[in-house]
VMD Tcl script that draws the C-alpha trace (Angstrom):
set ca {
  {27.97 46.37 -70.53}
  {30.57 44.03 -69.04}
  {29.64 41.95 -66.03}
  {30.69 43.10 -62.55}
  {33.99 41.54 -61.44}
  {32.20 39.61 -58.70}
  {28.60 38.67 -57.89}
  {27.63 36.56 -54.89}
  {23.97 35.59 -54.46}
  {22.33 33.86 -51.50}
  {25.65 32.34 -50.45}
  {25.98 30.20 -47.36}
  {28.88 28.19 -46.04}
  {28.73 25.61 -43.26}
  {31.65 23.65 -41.91}
  {31.69 20.97 -39.20}
  {28.09 21.68 -38.33}
  {28.70 25.40 -37.88}
  {27.36 28.10 -40.14}
  {30.08 30.61 -41.03}
  {27.66 32.87 -42.90}
  {24.48 32.64 -44.93}
  {22.28 34.79 -47.16}
  {25.29 36.70 -48.44}
  {24.55 38.92 -51.45}
  {27.47 40.97 -52.71}
  {28.25 42.69 -55.99}
  {31.72 44.18 -56.39}
  {31.73 46.98 -58.94}
  {34.63 47.71 -61.31}
  {37.28 49.68 -59.44}
  {35.68 49.03 -56.03}
  {37.73 47.96 -53.01}
  {35.90 46.08 -50.26}
  {37.64 45.18 -47.00}
  {36.56 41.96 -45.30}
  {36.81 42.13 -41.51}
  {35.86 39.90 -38.62}
  {37.23 37.80 -35.79}
  {39.31 34.69 -36.32}
  {37.19 31.80 -37.56}
  {34.47 33.98 -39.06}
  {35.09 32.70 -42.59}
  {37.08 35.54 -44.17}
  {39.71 33.39 -45.86}
  {37.11 30.71 -46.61}
  {35.17 33.30 -48.59}
  {38.20 33.94 -50.78}
  {38.71 30.19 -51.21}
  {35.10 29.87 -52.33}
  {35.59 32.62 -54.92}
  {38.71 30.82 -56.15}
  {36.69 27.62 -56.55}
  {38.59 25.84 -53.78}
  {35.74 25.70 -51.25}
  {32.22 24.64 -52.29}
  {29.32 26.74 -51.05}
  {26.57 25.14 -48.97}
  {24.01 27.35 -50.77}
  {23.98 30.11 -53.34}
  {26.15 31.04 -56.30}
  {29.32 32.95 -57.06}
  {29.95 34.51 -60.46}
  {33.43 35.88 -61.12}
  {34.14 37.91 -64.24}
  {30.83 36.80 -65.75}
  {31.42 33.06 -65.21}
  {30.45 30.64 -62.43}
  {33.49 29.84 -60.30}
  {35.14 26.53 -61.06}
  {37.67 24.40 -59.26}
  {40.26 24.59 -62.03}
  {40.60 28.31 -61.38}
  {40.60 31.40 -63.55}
  {43.82 33.14 -64.58}
  {41.99 36.44 -64.80}
  {41.55 36.41 -61.02}
  {44.60 37.75 -59.22}
  {45.46 36.43 -55.76}
  {47.80 37.88 -53.14}
  {48.33 35.44 -50.25}
  {49.23 36.14 -46.66}
  {52.79 37.30 -46.22}
  {54.80 34.23 -45.21}
  {58.58 34.58 -45.54}
  {60.14 32.16 -47.99}
  {63.06 29.99 -46.78}
  {66.50 31.53 -47.16}
  {67.69 28.66 -49.34}
  {64.76 28.68 -51.79}
  {66.02 28.46 -55.39}
  {64.24 31.54 -56.69}
  {65.32 35.03 -57.58}
  {62.99 37.97 -57.42}
  {62.26 37.82 -61.15}
  {61.54 34.08 -60.92}
  {58.85 34.70 -58.32}
  {57.17 37.30 -60.53}
  {57.55 35.03 -63.58}
  {55.37 32.39 -61.93}
  {52.44 34.73 -62.61}
  {53.46 35.31 -66.23}
  {53.75 31.66 -67.23}
  {50.73 30.53 -65.23}
  {52.52 28.30 -62.71}
  {52.00 30.30 -59.55}
  {52.40 27.30 -57.28}
  {55.45 25.74 -58.85}
  {58.80 26.74 -60.30}
  {59.01 27.40 -64.05}
  {61.44 29.45 -66.11}
  {59.97 32.31 -68.18}
  {59.26 31.37 -71.79}
  {60.83 33.19 -74.69}
  {59.43 36.70 -74.94}
  {58.23 36.79 -71.34}
  {61.29 38.58 -69.95}
  {60.05 42.02 -71.03}
  {56.71 41.37 -69.33}
  {58.45 40.24 -66.13}
  {60.69 43.32 -66.21}
  {57.66 45.58 -66.65}
  {55.94 44.00 -63.65}
  {59.08 44.32 -61.55}
  {59.29 48.00 -62.43}
  {55.57 48.47 -61.70}
  {56.04 47.26 -58.11}
  {59.30 49.18 -57.64}
  {61.42 46.06 -57.27}
  {64.14 46.53 -59.88}
  {66.88 46.20 -57.25}
  {65.34 42.91 -56.08}
  {65.06 41.23 -59.48}
  {68.25 39.18 -59.35}
  {68.54 38.67 -55.61}
  {67.57 35.36 -53.94}
  {64.08 35.84 -52.55}
  {65.02 34.05 -49.32}
  {67.30 36.90 -48.26}
  {64.69 39.60 -48.90}
  {62.57 41.16 -46.18}
  {58.92 40.25 -45.80}
  {57.88 43.54 -47.36}
  {60.19 43.05 -50.34}
  {58.86 39.53 -50.91}
  {55.30 40.80 -50.71}
  {55.94 43.46 -53.36}
  {57.13 40.69 -55.67}
  {54.00 38.66 -54.89}
  {51.91 41.67 -55.89}
  {53.77 41.76 -59.20}
  {53.03 38.06 -59.66}
  {49.33 38.59 -58.91}
  {49.06 41.45 -61.42}
  {50.71 39.50 -64.26}
  {47.45 38.82 -66.11}
  {45.97 42.29 -65.54}
  {43.23 40.80 -63.35}
  {39.82 42.45 -63.23}
  {39.24 40.77 -59.88}
  {41.94 40.83 -57.22}
  {41.67 38.80 -54.02}
  {43.99 39.73 -51.17}
  {44.27 37.52 -48.08}
  {45.84 39.45 -45.19}
  {48.44 40.99 -47.54}
  {49.78 43.35 -44.86}
  {50.43 40.87 -42.05}
  {53.82 41.37 -40.35}
  {54.74 44.30 -42.61}
  {55.97 47.59 -41.18}
  {54.06 50.77 -41.91}
  {56.20 51.77 -44.90}
  {55.77 48.39 -46.61}
  {52.06 48.34 -45.77}
  {51.63 51.66 -47.55}
  {53.72 50.45 -50.50}
  {51.61 47.32 -50.96}
  {48.33 49.22 -50.55}
  {49.49 51.79 -53.09}
  {50.21 49.06 -55.65}
  {46.78 47.50 -55.15}
  {45.04 50.88 -55.27}
  {46.80 51.98 -58.46}
  {45.94 48.73 -60.21}
  {42.25 48.83 -59.35}
  {41.95 52.45 -60.49}
  {43.90 51.92 -63.70}
  {42.37 48.57 -64.68}
  {38.91 49.07 -63.17}
  {39.48 45.94 -61.12}
  {37.29 44.89 -58.22}
  {39.25 44.13 -55.05}
  {38.28 42.02 -52.06}
  {40.84 42.50 -49.29}
  {40.75 40.37 -46.14}
  {42.44 42.12 -43.25}
  {42.60 42.13 -39.47}
  {44.10 45.62 -39.61}
  {41.78 48.32 -40.93}
  {44.19 51.18 -40.22}
  {46.33 51.21 -43.35}
  {43.45 50.63 -45.79}
  {40.72 52.77 -44.27}
  {41.19 55.78 -46.56}
  {41.28 53.47 -49.61}
  {38.26 51.28 -48.80}
  {34.89 51.87 -50.46}
  {32.88 49.40 -48.39}
  {33.38 46.95 -45.52}
  {32.01 43.43 -45.26}
  {32.12 42.51 -41.57}
  {31.63 38.80 -40.75}
  {30.96 37.67 -37.18}
  {29.18 34.84 -35.39}
  {27.49 33.50 -38.53}
  {26.19 36.93 -39.48}
  {27.42 39.82 -41.59}
  {26.93 43.49 -42.29}
  {27.90 45.41 -45.41}
  {28.27 49.13 -45.93}
  {30.61 52.09 -45.97}
  {33.14 52.41 -43.14}
  {30.99 55.15 -41.59}
  {27.98 52.82 -41.67}
  {29.66 49.65 -40.41}
  {32.14 50.89 -37.81}
  {29.59 52.19 -35.33}
  {28.55 51.00 -31.87}
  {24.99 50.37 -33.03}
  {25.91 48.35 -36.12}
  {28.53 46.16 -34.46}
  {26.39 45.60 -31.36}
  {23.58 44.35 -33.59}
  {26.00 42.14 -35.52}
  {27.52 40.53 -32.41}
  {24.32 40.47 -30.40}
  {26.26 41.99 -27.51}
  {27.28 45.50 -26.45}
  {30.14 46.73 -28.62}
  {31.47 50.26 -28.37}
  {33.25 52.28 -31.06}
  {35.11 55.21 -29.54}
  {37.54 57.81 -30.79}
  {40.87 57.83 -28.98}
  {43.94 59.68 -30.15}
  {42.55 60.26 -33.61}
  {41.47 56.64 -34.03}
  {38.27 54.71 -33.70}
  {38.65 51.89 -31.18}
  {36.28 48.91 -31.07}
  {35.81 47.60 -27.54}
  {33.87 44.59 -26.34}
  {33.51 42.62 -29.56}
  {33.63 38.93 -28.54}
  {36.60 37.08 -30.05}
  {37.71 40.23 -31.91}
  {40.79 42.32 -31.41}
  {40.79 46.12 -31.15}
  {39.94 47.97 -34.36}
  {41.08 51.51 -35.03}
  {40.95 54.06 -37.75}
  {44.44 54.94 -38.87}
  {45.74 58.49 -38.78}
  {49.49 58.59 -39.42}
  {50.40 55.89 -36.93}
  {54.07 56.73 -36.70}
  {55.18 53.60 -34.85}
  {53.59 51.30 -37.43}
  {51.65 49.31 -34.85}
  {48.63 47.68 -36.45}
  {45.11 47.89 -35.10}
  {42.73 45.07 -35.63}
  {39.22 44.13 -36.52}
}
mol new
graphics top color blue
foreach p $ca { graphics top sphere $p radius 0.5 }
foreach p [lrange $ca 0 end-1] q [lrange $ca 1 end] { graphics top cylinder $p $q radius 0.2 }
display resetview
């Protein structure tokens, strides 16, 4: 049998004399989507950086796609960064941004090689961005740019997909579009997905498990297991209350954490946080 997309064993990470988390054991199964939640500074993005080989662990091991992580990276790991609008004058079209994933130069400009155009076109169609292909990316909306970044991340048919706050600053329609792309890929390719988010609302119905990091500790389980007053109070070491209000679950009293809600057709697109 093939190895799980991701295995983390006994992992700990300390920075500047502070322990972000320790004793972390996590296996991501093929086709599983795990949301990573927690307050700012809890080590969510640092965890992704460690999986990418960019941040050394203090203890423990990480095995991605059957191999120990390494600093030089692994093209079979897809990565969707936080949504940061590109400058209006950037010299890239939509297809050029996607092509960076095809030719392996995700962090620099490179023209597609001969024979790559069909692959780029297929990725553009897969993310519903045909009308964006020849437009300058700088004039596109944040949601349109993020759809192209998803196409870039899926270029190598990754069996492990890491998503770092992929929905930040997107309206509800674009949030659902991006989530749908991620969800379809993991189901079709059997890819494991680790998705860092401060907004549980849009992904709640898609998530299999939640990894909640806080105050150097963590808890792991299904949404029903993690998003409870008892579990979060134990995690924070302080009274935390999870209540239902207007069809949502609201987390109140978590130190250094914003409100967290379950999403039920939030018509105004306002995000809730965890």
